Biopython code that builds the backbone (N, CA, C, O; Angstrom):
import numpy as np
from Bio.PDB.StructureBuilder import StructureBuilder

atoms = [
    (1, "MET", "N", (-8.706, -59.981, -67.619)),
    (1, "MET", "CA", (-8.111, -59.188, -66.546)),
    (1, "MET", "C", (-8.052, -60.030, -65.274)),
    (1, "MET", "O", (-9.060, -60.579, -64.829)),
    (2, "ASN", "N", (-6.868, -60.120, -64.705)),
    (2, "ASN", "CA", (-6.670, -60.897, -63.489)),
    (2, "ASN", "C", (-6.985, -60.027, -62.282)),
    (2, "ASN", "O", (-6.338, -59.002, -62.067)),
    (3, "THR", "N", (-7.972, -60.428, -61.496)),
    (3, "THR", "CA", (-8.344, -59.664, -60.305)),
    (3, "THR", "C", (-7.903, -60.349, -59.030)),
    (3, "THR", "O", (-8.258, -59.915, -57.934)),
    (4, "ASP", "N", (-7.131, -61.419, -59.162)),
    (4, "ASP", "CA", (-6.639, -62.145, -57.995)),
    (4, "ASP", "C", (-5.604, -61.299, -57.268)),
    (4, "ASP", "O", (-4.581, -60.934, -57.847)),
    (5, "THR", "N", (-5.861, -60.991, -56.018)),
    (5, "THR", "CA", (-4.927, -60.176, -55.232)),
    (5, "THR", "C", (-4.230, -60.986, -54.154)),
    (5, "THR", "O", (-3.619, -60.419, -53.248)),
    (6, "SER", "N", (-4.316, -62.314, -54.245)),
    (6, "SER", "CA", (-3.672, -63.147, -53.235)),
    (6, "SER", "C", (-2.156, -63.066, -53.386)),
    (6, "SER", "O", (-1.656, -62.880, -54.496)),
    (7, "PRO", "N", (-1.426, -63.202, -52.292)),
    (7, "PRO", "CA", (0.038, -63.143, -52.353)),
    (7, "PRO", "C", (0.599, -64.228, -53.267)),
    (7, "PRO", "O", (0.057, -65.330, -53.350)),
    (8, "VAL", "N", (1.683, -63.900, -53.944)),
    (8, "VAL", "CA", (2.304, -64.847, -54.868)),
    (8, "VAL", "C", (3.269, -65.793, -54.168)),
    (8, "VAL", "O", (3.607, -66.841, -54.718)),
    (9, "THR", "N", (3.708, -65.455, -52.994)),
    (9, "THR", "CA", (4.678, -66.275, -52.280)),
    (9, "THR", "C", (3.975, -67.465, -51.651)),
    (9, "THR", "O", (3.106, -67.299, -50.795)),
    (10, "GLU", "N", (4.350, -68.665, -52.074)),
    (10, "GLU", "CA", (3.699, -69.865, -51.568)),
    (10, "GLU", "C", (4.650, -70.759, -50.778)),
    (10, "GLU", "O", (4.195, -71.619, -50.024)),
    (11, "SER", "N", (5.931, -70.579, -50.932)),
    (11, "SER", "CA", (6.908, -71.442, -50.294)),
    (11, "SER", "C", (6.783, -71.392, -48.774)),
    (11, "SER", "O", (6.720, -70.320, -48.172)),
    (12, "ARG", "N", (6.749, -72.576, -48.175)),
    (12, "ARG", "CA", (6.682, -72.660, -46.710)),
    (12, "ARG", "C", (7.899, -72.004, -46.070)),
    (12, "ARG", "O", (7.790, -71.336, -45.042)),
    (13, "ALA", "N", (9.054, -72.202, -46.688)),
    (13, "ALA", "CA", (10.288, -71.608, -46.156)),
    (13, "ALA", "C", (10.224, -70.087, -46.194)),
    (13, "ALA", "O", (10.640, -69.417, -45.249)),
    (14, "VAL", "N", (9.700, -69.544, -47.292)),
    (14, "VAL", "CA", (9.587, -68.083, -47.406)),
    (14, "VAL", "C", (8.597, -67.557, -46.377)),
    (14, "VAL", "O", (8.843, -66.531, -45.744)),
    (15, "LYS", "N", (7.486, -68.249, -46.208)),
    (15, "LYS", "CA", (6.505, -67.824, -45.205)),
    (15, "LYS", "C", (7.111, -67.828, -43.807)),
    (15, "LYS", "O", (6.875, -66.909, -43.022)),
    (16, "GLU", "N", (7.890, -68.857, -43.495)),
    (16, "GLU", "CA", (8.540, -68.942, -42.185)),
    (16, "GLU", "C", (9.570, -67.823, -42.026)),
    (16, "GLU", "O", (9.689, -67.222, -40.958)),
    (17, "PHE", "N", (10.307, -67.553, -43.098)),
    (17, "PHE", "CA", (11.291, -66.475, -43.076)),
    (17, "PHE", "C", (10.600, -65.140, -42.797)),
    (17, "PHE", "O", (11.069, -64.359, -41.969)),
    (18, "ILE", "N", (9.494, -64.879, -43.482)),
    (18, "ILE", "CA", (8.759, -63.627, -43.281)),
    (18, "ILE", "C", (8.286, -63.514, -41.837)),
    (18, "ILE", "O", (8.361, -62.443, -41.234)),
    (19, "LYS", "N", (7.807, -64.606, -41.296)),
    (19, "LYS", "CA", (7.351, -64.635, -39.907)),
    (19, "LYS", "C", (8.510, -64.283, -38.954)),
    (19, "LYS", "O", (8.339, -63.497, -38.022)),
    (20, "LEU", "N", (9.676, -64.870, -39.198)),
    (20, "LEU", "CA", (10.854, -64.584, -38.366)),
    (20, "LEU", "C", (11.295, -63.128, -38.501)),
    (20, "LEU", "O", (11.663, -62.487, -37.517)),
    (21, "VAL", "N", (11.254, -62.616, -39.728)),
    (21, "VAL", "CA", (11.646, -61.215, -39.958)),
    (21, "VAL", "C", (10.714, -60.283, -39.188)),
    (21, "VAL", "O", (11.172, -59.361, -38.513)),
    (22, "ARG", "N", (9.422, -60.520, -39.287)),
    (22, "ARG", "CA", (8.456, -59.674, -38.566)),
    (22, "ARG", "C", (8.709, -59.729, -37.049)),
    (22, "ARG", "O", (8.662, -58.707, -36.364)),
    (23, "SER", "N", (8.972, -60.920, -36.549)),
    (23, "SER", "CA", (9.238, -61.090, -35.124)),
    (23, "SER", "C", (10.507, -60.346, -34.710)),
    (23, "SER", "O", (10.529, -59.666, -33.684)),
    (24, "ARG", "N", (11.552, -60.479, -35.508)),
    (24, "ARG", "CA", (12.821, -59.828, -35.170)),
    (24, "ARG", "C", (12.718, -58.309, -35.282)),
    (24, "ARG", "O", (13.322, -57.590, -34.487)),
    (25, "LEU", "N", (11.965, -57.819, -36.255)),
    (25, "LEU", "CA", (11.747, -56.371, -36.351)),
    (25, "LEU", "C", (11.104, -55.855, -35.069)),
    (25, "LEU", "O", (11.503, -54.821, -34.534)),
    (26, "LYS", "N", (10.117, -56.577, -34.592)),
    (26, "LYS", "CA", (9.424, -56.183, -33.368)),
    (26, "LYS", "C", (10.373, -56.217, -32.174)),
    (26, "LYS", "O", (10.392, -55.292, -31.363)),
    (27, "GLU", "N", (11.166, -57.296, -32.069)),
    (27, "GLU", "CA", (12.126, -57.431, -30.963)),
    (27, "GLU", "C", (13.122, -56.281, -30.942)),
    (27, "GLU", "O", (13.437, -55.738, -29.883)),
    (28, "LYS", "N", (13.615, -55.914, -32.124)),
    (28, "LYS", "CA", (14.628, -54.862, -32.219)),
    (28, "LYS", "C", (14.029, -53.458, -32.190)),
    (28, "LYS", "O", (14.750, -52.473, -32.038)),
    (29, "GLY", "N", (12.706, -53.373, -32.337)),
    (29, "GLY", "CA", (12.058, -52.075, -32.379)),
    (29, "GLY", "C", (12.331, -51.332, -33.682)),
    (29, "GLY", "O", (12.307, -50.102, -33.732)),
    (30, "TRP", "N", (12.590, -52.105, -34.734)),
    (30, "TRP", "CA", (12.889, -51.518, -36.040)),
    (30, "TRP", "C", (11.634, -51.403, -36.877)),
    (30, "TRP", "O", (10.714, -52.213, -36.759)),
    (31, "SER", "N", (11.608, -50.395, -37.718)),
    (31, "SER", "CA", (10.528, -50.242, -38.692)),
    (31, "SER", "C", (10.973, -50.857, -40.016)),
    (31, "SER", "O", (12.150, -51.158, -40.215)),
    (32, "VAL", "N", (10.021, -51.033, -40.902)),
    (32, "VAL", "CA", (10.338, -51.509, -42.250)),
    (32, "VAL", "C", (11.234, -50.484, -42.947)),
    (32, "VAL", "O", (12.112, -50.854, -43.727)),
    (33, "VAL", "N", (11.016, -49.220, -42.671)),
    (33, "VAL", "CA", (11.835, -48.158, -43.269)),
    (33, "VAL", "C", (13.289, -48.333, -42.855)),
    (33, "VAL", "O", (14.185, -48.262, -43.696)),
    (34, "ARG", "N", (13.528, -48.559, -41.573)),
    (34, "ARG", "CA", (14.909, -48.733, -41.109)),
    (34, "ARG", "C", (15.551, -49.961, -41.751)),
    (34, "ARG", "O", (16.684, -49.892, -42.227)),
    (35, "LEU", "N", (14.835, -51.081, -41.767)),
    (35, "LEU", "CA", (15.390, -52.293, -42.357)),
    (35, "LEU", "C", (15.672, -52.090, -43.839)),
    (35, "LEU", "O", (16.694, -52.558, -44.342)),
    (36, "SER", "N", (14.786, -51.404, -44.541)),
    (36, "SER", "CA", (15.007, -51.176, -45.974)),
    (36, "SER", "C", (16.266, -50.341, -46.192)),
    (36, "SER", "O", (17.029, -50.603, -47.122)),
    (37, "LYS", "N", (16.488, -49.347, -45.350)),
    (37, "LYS", "CA", (17.709, -48.533, -45.463)),
    (37, "LYS", "C", (18.947, -49.356, -45.141)),
    (37, "LYS", "O", (19.953, -49.265, -45.844)),
    (38, "GLU", "N", (18.883, -50.153, -44.094)),
    (38, "GLU", "CA", (20.020, -50.994, -43.705)),
    (38, "GLU", "C", (20.384, -51.975, -44.817)),
    (38, "GLU", "O", (21.563, -52.231, -45.064)),
    (39, "CYS", "N", (19.365, -52.523, -45.489)),
    (39, "CYS", "CA", (19.576, -53.544, -46.518)),
    (39, "CYS", "C", (19.819, -52.964, -47.908)),
    (39, "CYS", "O", (20.282, -53.666, -48.807)),
    (40, "GLY", "N", (19.510, -51.694, -48.079)),
    (40, "GLY", "CA", (19.695, -51.072, -49.385)),
    (40, "GLY", "C", (18.630, -51.475, -50.398)),
    (40, "GLY", "O", (18.895, -51.527, -51.599)),
    (41, "VAL", "N", (17.424, -51.762, -49.908)),
    (41, "VAL", "CA", (16.302, -52.059, -50.798)),
    (41, "VAL", "C", (15.190, -51.058, -50.518)),
    (41, "VAL", "O", (15.143, -50.459, -49.443)),
    (42, "SER", "N", (14.308, -50.878, -51.473)),
    (42, "SER", "CA", (13.250, -49.890, -51.277)),
    (42, "SER", "C", (12.259, -50.349, -50.220)),
    (42, "SER", "O", (12.049, -51.544, -50.010)),
    (43, "ARG", "N", (11.666, -49.379, -49.570)),
    (43, "ARG", "CA", (10.664, -49.654, -48.543)),
    (43, "ARG", "C", (9.474, -50.386, -49.154)),
    (43, "ARG", "O", (8.964, -51.338, -48.564)),
    (44, "VAL", "N", (9.030, -49.952, -50.324)),
    (44, "VAL", "CA", (7.876, -50.567, -50.981)),
    (44, "VAL", "C", (8.175, -52.029, -51.313)),
    (44, "VAL", "O", (7.339, -52.904, -51.090)),
    (45, "TYR", "N", (9.369, -52.286, -51.846)),
    (45, "TYR", "CA", (9.744, -53.662, -52.177)),
    (45, "TYR", "C", (9.735, -54.524, -50.913)),
    (45, "TYR", "O", (9.189, -55.628, -50.919)),
    (46, "LEU", "N", (10.333, -54.027, -49.838)),
    (46, "LEU", "CA", (10.384, -54.787, -48.596)),
    (46, "LEU", "C", (8.986, -55.010, -48.028)),
    (46, "LEU", "O", (8.693, -56.095, -47.526)),
    (47, "GLN", "N", (8.133, -54.018, -48.099)),
    (47, "GLN", "CA", (6.753, -54.189, -47.638)),
    (47, "GLN", "C", (6.054, -55.281, -48.453)),
    (47, "GLN", "O", (5.301, -56.086, -47.904)),
    (48, "ASN", "N", (6.305, -55.303, -49.758)),
    (48, "ASN", "CA", (5.701, -56.334, -50.604)),
    (48, "ASN", "C", (6.236, -57.723, -50.269)),
    (48, "ASN", "O", (5.491, -58.702, -50.308)),
    (49, "VAL", "N", (7.512, -57.811, -49.943)),
    (49, "VAL", "CA", (8.090, -59.087, -49.513)),
    (49, "VAL", "C", (7.398, -59.551, -48.232)),
    (49, "VAL", "O", (6.995, -60.709, -48.124)),
    (50, "LEU", "N", (7.265, -58.653, -47.274)),
    (50, "LEU", "CA", (6.659, -59.008, -45.991)),
    (50, "LEU", "C", (5.165, -59.295, -46.110)),
    (50, "LEU", "O", (4.586, -59.963, -45.253)),
    (51, "ALA", "N", (4.545, -58.789, -47.173)),
    (51, "ALA", "CA", (3.128, -59.075, -47.424)),
    (51, "ALA", "C", (2.956, -60.352, -48.245)),
    (51, "ALA", "O", (1.832, -60.783, -48.502)),
    (52, "GLY", "N", (4.073, -60.956, -48.654)),
    (52, "GLY", "CA", (4.005, -62.177, -49.439)),
    (52, "GLY", "C", (3.732, -61.944, -50.911)),
    (52, "GLY", "O", (3.388, -62.880, -51.633)),
    (53, "LYS", "N", (3.881, -60.713, -51.364)),
    (53, "LYS", "CA", (3.616, -60.388, -52.771)),
    (53, "LYS", "C", (4.834, -60.597, -53.656)),
    (53, "LYS", "O", (4.708, -60.737, -54.873)),
    (54, "HIS", "N", (6.008, -60.619, -53.047)),
    (54, "HIS", "CA", (7.262, -60.843, -53.779)),
    (54, "HIS", "C", (8.107, -61.837, -53.006)),
    (54, "HIS", "O", (8.160, -61.804, -51.777)),
    (55, "ASP", "N", (8.763, -62.716, -53.737)),
    (55, "ASP", "CA", (9.759, -63.604, -53.143)),
    (55, "ASP", "C", (11.032, -62.771, -53.017)),
    (55, "ASP", "O", (11.447, -62.149, -53.995)),
    (56, "PRO", "N", (11.663, -62.740, -51.845)),
    (56, "PRO", "CA", (12.826, -61.877, -51.680)),
    (56, "PRO", "C", (14.053, -62.319, -52.477)),
    (56, "PRO", "O", (14.931, -61.500, -52.746)),
    (57, "GLY", "N", (14.133, -63.587, -52.857)),
    (57, "GLY", "CA", (15.344, -64.075, -53.509)),
    (57, "GLY", "C", (16.450, -64.215, -52.477)),
    (57, "GLY", "O", (16.394, -63.598, -51.413)),
    (58, "MET", "N", (17.442, -65.015, -52.784)),
    (58, "MET", "CA", (18.502, -65.292, -51.802)),
    (58, "MET", "C", (19.324, -64.060, -51.451)),
    (58, "MET", "O", (19.663, -63.861, -50.284)),
    (59, "GLN", "N", (19.648, -63.235, -52.431)),
    (59, "GLN", "CA", (20.502, -62.078, -52.159)),
    (59, "GLN", "C", (19.832, -61.125, -51.158)),
    (59, "GLN", "O", (20.464, -60.700, -50.191)),
    (60, "VAL", "N", (18.577, -60.797, -51.384)),
    (60, "VAL", "CA", (17.874, -59.895, -50.465)),
    (60, "VAL", "C", (17.612, -60.590, -49.132)),
    (60, "VAL", "O", (17.753, -59.973, -48.076)),
    (61, "ALA", "N", (17.234, -61.860, -49.169)),
    (61, "ALA", "CA", (16.993, -62.598, -47.928)),
    (61, "ALA", "C", (18.252, -62.634, -47.061)),
    (61, "ALA", "O", (18.173, -62.500, -45.840)),
    (62, "GLU", "N", (19.405, -62.815, -47.691)),
    (62, "GLU", "CA", (20.658, -62.834, -46.931)),
    (62, "GLU", "C", (20.964, -61.473, -46.323)),
    (62, "GLU", "O", (21.458, -61.398, -45.198)),
    (63, "LYS", "N", (20.678, -60.387, -47.054)),
    (63, "LYS", "CA", (20.880, -59.037, -46.506)),
    (63, "LYS", "C", (19.970, -58.818, -45.298)),
    (63, "LYS", "O", (20.403, -58.321, -44.259)),
    (64, "ILE", "N", (18.715, -59.194, -45.455)),
    (64, "ILE", "CA", (17.760, -59.045, -44.349)),
    (64, "ILE", "C", (18.232, -59.850, -43.139)),
    (64, "ILE", "O", (18.282, -59.335, -42.022)),
    (65, "ALA", "N", (18.571, -61.098, -43.371)),
    (65, "ALA", "CA", (19.022, -61.971, -42.284)),
    (65, "ALA", "C", (20.254, -61.401, -41.587)),
    (65, "ALA", "O", (20.333, -61.398, -40.358)),
    (66, "GLU", "N", (21.198, -60.926, -42.364)),
    (66, "GLU", "CA", (22.427, -60.365, -41.794)),
    (66, "GLU", "C", (22.127, -59.200, -40.858)),
    (66, "GLU", "O", (22.674, -59.131, -39.757)),
    (67, "HIS", "N", (21.273, -58.296, -41.282)),
    (67, "HIS", "CA", (20.978, -57.104, -40.478)),
    (67, "HIS", "C", (20.098, -57.399, -39.272)),
    (67, "HIS", "O", (20.080, -56.636, -38.306)),
    (68, "LEU", "N", (19.372, -58.507, -39.330)),
    (68, "LEU", "CA", (18.516, -58.857, -38.200)),
    (68, "LEU", "C", (19.111, -59.954, -37.325)),
    (68, "LEU", "O", (18.490, -60.372, -36.348)),
    (69, "GLY", "N", (20.302, -60.422, -37.666)),
    (69, "GLY", "CA", (20.950, -61.456, -36.867)),
    (69, "GLY", "C", (20.319, -62.825, -37.031)),
    (69, "GLY", "O", (20.317, -63.631, -36.101)),
    (70, "LEU", "N", (19.784, -63.088, -38.216)),
    (70, "LEU", "CA", (19.191, -64.388, -38.512)),
    (70, "LEU", "C", (20.141, -65.190, -39.385)),
    (70, "LEU", "O", (21.001, -64.627, -40.062)),
    (71, "ARG", "N", (19.979, -66.518, -39.366)),
    (71, "ARG", "CA", (20.779, -67.390, -40.246)),
    (71, "ARG", "C", (19.850, -68.059, -41.231)),
    (71, "ARG", "O", (18.749, -68.486, -40.883)),
    (72, "ILE", "N", (20.308, -68.145, -42.464)),
    (72, "ILE", "CA", (19.533, -68.824, -43.498)),
    (72, "ILE", "C", (20.211, -70.143, -43.800)),
    (72, "ILE", "O", (21.401, -70.198, -44.112)),
    (73, "ARG", "N", (19.426, -71.207, -43.699)),
    (73, "ARG", "CA", (19.946, -72.532, -44.057)),
    (73, "ARG", "C", (19.241, -72.979, -45.325)),
    (73, "ARG", "O", (18.012, -72.988, -45.397)),
    (74, "THR", "N", (20.020, -73.343, -46.307)),
    (74, "THR", "CA", (19.438, -73.845, -47.542)),
    (74, "THR", "C", (19.874, -75.286, -47.747)),
    (74, "THR", "O", (20.867, -75.735, -47.174)),
    (75, "GLU", "N", (19.140, -75.988, -48.549)),
    (75, "GLU", "CA", (19.471, -77.384, -48.830)),
    (75, "GLU", "C", (20.859, -77.483, -49.462)),
    (75, "GLU", "O", (21.630, -78.382, -49.127)),
    (76, "ALA", "N", (21.177, -76.575, -50.363)),
    (76, "ALA", "CA", (22.485, -76.605, -51.020)),
    (76, "ALA", "C", (23.609, -76.401, -50.011)),
    (76, "ALA", "O", (24.641, -77.068, -50.088)),
    (77, "ARG", "N", (23.417, -75.492, -49.072)),
    (77, "ARG", "CA", (24.435, -75.252, -48.044)),
    (77, "ARG", "C", (24.588, -76.461, -47.138)),
    (77, "ARG", "O", (25.700, -76.817, -46.749)),
    (78, "GLN", "N", (23.469, -77.091, -46.803)),
    (78, "GLN", "CA", (23.529, -78.273, -45.951)),
    (78, "GLN", "C", (24.321, -79.389, -46.615)),
    (78, "GLN", "O", (25.130, -80.052, -45.965)),
    (79, "LYS", "N", (24.091, -79.602, -47.918)),
    (79, "LYS", "CA", (24.830, -80.646, -48.642)),
    (79, "LYS", "C", (26.310, -80.337, -48.683)),
    (79, "LYS", "O", (27.136, -81.238, -48.537)),
    (80, "LYS", "N", (26.658, -79.070, -48.881)),
    (80, "LYS", "CA", (28.051, -78.657, -48.910)),
    (80, "LYS", "C", (28.723, -78.918, -47.565)),
    (80, "LYS", "O", (29.852, -79.403, -47.507)),
    (81, "LEU", "N", (28.014, -78.590, -46.487)),
    (81, "LEU", "CA", (28.557, -78.803, -45.147)),
    (81, "LEU", "C", (28.743, -80.292, -44.878)),
    (81, "LEU", "O", (29.736, -80.694, -44.271)),
    (82, "GLN", "N", (27.800, -81.107, -45.323)),
    (82, "GLN", "CA", (27.894, -82.550, -45.110)),
    (82, "GLN", "C", (29.062, -83.138, -45.872)),
    (82, "GLN", "O", (29.723, -84.044, -45.365)),
    (83, "LYS", "N", (29.340, -82.657, -47.071)),
    (83, "LYS", "CA", (30.448, -83.163, -47.871)),
    (83, "LYS", "C", (31.794, -82.800, -47.251)),
    (83, "LYS", "O", (32.745, -83.578, -47.323)),
    (84, "SER", "N", (31.873, -81.613, -46.639)),
    (84, "SER", "CA", (33.141, -81.167, -46.074)),
    (84, "SER", "C", (33.412, -81.797, -44.698)),
    (84, "SER", "O", (34.535, -81.733, -44.198)),
    (85, "ALA", "N", (32.400, -82.394, -44.099)),
    (85, "ALA", "CA", (32.567, -82.984, -42.756)),
    (85, "ALA", "C", (33.204, -84.356, -42.818)),
    (85, "ALA", "O", (33.414, -84.988, -41.782)),
]
sb = StructureBuilder()
sb.init_structure("model")
sb.init_model(0)
sb.init_chain("A")
sb.init_seg("    ")
for serial, (resi, resn, name, xyz) in enumerate(atoms, 1):
    if name == "N":
        sb.init_residue(resn, " ", resi, " ")
    sb.init_atom(name, np.array(xyz, "f"), 0.0, 1.0, " ", f" {name:<3s}", serial, name[0])
structure = sb.get_structure()
């Protein structure tokens, strides 16, 4: 039986994203409930993402970013931009 309750999210980028989301929620005066409704994801799922228990994945991260006015930069997008320049 696994009794480890530590968060599963280890990525530095995900941790930074969560930090930015929490900051922007505070700035906007939004609750997790409001953000979950805006993004179309469950409140419990979003709470788990913000607790580091779930990786949001790109699709959910992009929805969150869009509603909070954040931009997501990925390595793949950066390479695409560099090729088109």
